[in-house]
N, C-alpha and C positions, 0 to 999 in steps of 0.2 A: 385816560383812554389809550394813550400812546404806549404805556408800559404793558397793558394788556395786548396791544397789538404786536409788540416787540416780542413778548413772551409767546404769543401764538406762532408768530413768524419763526422763532428759534425752534418751537415744538415741530412745526411742520418741516423745517429743514433737517432736524434730526430724524424725523420719521422717514424722509425721503433718502437720507444717507443710509439708514438702516435697511430700507427697502433695496437700494442698489447693492449694498454689501450681501443681503440675502440672496438676490438673484445671482450676483457673481459666484458665491459659494454654491448655489444650486447648479449652475453650469460646470463648475470644476467637479463636482460630485457626479454629474451626469457623464462627463468626460471620463472620469475615473471608472464608472461603472461600464461605460462602452469598452473601454481598454480591458477591463477584467472579463468582459464577455468574450472579446476577440482572443485573450489568452486561454479562457476556458475551452473554446472551440479548438485552439491549436493543440492543447493538451490533450483533449478528447480525441482528435485525430492521431496524435502520437501514440496514445495508448492502444487504439485500434491497430496501429501499424506494428507496434511491439507484440501485441497479442499474435497477429498473423505470423510474425517472424518467429515467435516462440513455438507456435505449434509447427511451423516447418522445420525448426531445429530439432523437435523432439520427436520425429518419427522413429518407429522401431527399427527400420532399415538403416537409417542414418547412425542411430546409436549402436547398433550391432557393428556397422562398418568402423565407426570410431574405436569401439573397444577392440576390434581385431587389429587395426592398423597402428594406432597410437599406443595401445596398452599390451599389445601382443597377447590379448586373451584368445582362449578357443572355446568351443562349446564342450560342455561336460560330456564325457562318455564312460561307459563301464571300464574301459580299459585304463583310465587315468584317474578314477574315482578311488579315493581312499576312505575307508570306514573307520571311525574311531569308536572304541569301545571303552566303557569304564570298567576296570578290573575289579572293583569293589562292588559292582552291581550284582555279581553272582554269589557273594558271601551270604550265608544264611542270617537272616534277622533273628535275634532272640525274641522268643515269646514273652509278652509281659506277664508278670507275676499275678496269677489269679487268686492267691491266697490273701492279698492285701498286706504282705510284708511281714506277717507274722508266723 
């Protein structure tokens, strides 16, 4: 009878140790999940901030001002427009042979 009692005691102790370890792992995972949630909220907030900044940076007025100031660009006008033509475009195109080559 004492062997059975000792065996049962060892099984109960092992079960208790497994339970403690499982609870410990569960708490670690919950903490990691909570940290991941906080990081996700932070990243979402950062993304929204960057979206607002992007829309503020890409206004047509700002782009036009940057093109004028930094790139020395100016609006197109007929006075500065140069038209390019293809000299070969006016040459007559030979008609295809209707006789089938004979």
